C-alpha positions in Angstrom: 83.0 92.7 101.3 81.5 96.2 101.5 81.5 98.7 98.4 84.3 101.3 98.5 82.5 104.7 97.9 83.8 107.0 95.1 84.8 110.5 96.2 81.5 111.9 95.0 79.6 109.4 96.8 81.4 109.7 100.1 80.9 113.8 99.5 77.3 113.3 99.1 76.9 110.7 101.8 78.6 113.2 104.5 76.5 115.9 103.5 73.4 113.9 104.2 74.8 112.3 107.4 75.7 115.5 108.9 72.1 117.2 108.5 70.8 114.3 110.7 70.6 115.1 114.5 73.8 114.4 116.2 72.6 111.2 118.2 71.4 109.6 115.0 74.4 110.1 113.0 76.5 107.1 111.9 80.3 107.3 112.3 81.9 108.9 109.3 85.5 108.3 109.5 85.9 105.9 106.4 83.9 108.4 104.2 86.1 111.4 105.8 89.3 109.4 104.7 88.3 108.8 101.1 87.6 112.5 100.9 90.7 113.6 102.3 92.9 110.8 100.6 91.4 111.9 97.2 93.8 113.9 94.9 91.8 116.6 93.1 91.5 116.7 89.5 89.2 119.7 89.1 89.0 123.0 91.2 85.5 121.9 92.5 87.1 118.6 93.9 89.7 120.8 95.6 87.3 123.0 97.0 85.2 119.6 98.4 88.4 118.6 100.0 89.3 121.9 101.7 85.6 122.0 102.9 86.3 118.6 104.6 89.5 119.8 106.2 87.8 122.8 107.5 85.0 120.6 108.9 87.6 118.4 110.3 89.6 121.2 111.8 86.5 122.9 113.6 86.3 119.5 115.3 89.9 119.3 116.2 92.7 117.9 113.8 92.6 114.5 113.0 95.0 112.0 114.8 96.0 110.4 111.6 96.8 114.1 110.2 95.1 113.1 107.1 93.5 116.5 107.1 96.7 118.4 107.1 97.9 115.9 104.3 94.9 116.8 102.4 95.7 120.7 102.6 99.1 120.0 101.0 98.1 117.7 98.3 95.6 120.6 97.5 98.2 123.1 97.7 100.7 121.0 95.3 97.6 120.6 92.9 97.1 124.4 93.0 100.9 124.9 92.3 100.8 122.5 89.4 97.8 123.8 88.0 99.1 127.4 87.9 102.6 126.1 86.3 100.2 124.5 83.6 98.6 128.0 82.8 102.0 129.6 82.8 103.0 127.3 80.5 100.0 127.7 78.2 100.6 131.6 78.4 104.2 130.9 77.0 103.1 128.5 74.0 100.3 131.3 73.2 102.7 134.1 73.1 
């Protein structure tokens, strides 16, 4: 049974694979799914997900719509983060 990569491992592997000449690069679909299905915990993770979405959209949208779903999840995460900041401002006042 193959080991499942973590989010960061998938991001790092994709960066290394995409630096290879096109004909030498292995299939990246499983790694892309790990990145696109990840729910961000930090602004950096949100940015990495958005970078993957952009890469996918440049090649054409995914047939499974994971790129669009990832955009929605990052958008919701940003909304929640903003609400949390607003609540902290209210509490501090």
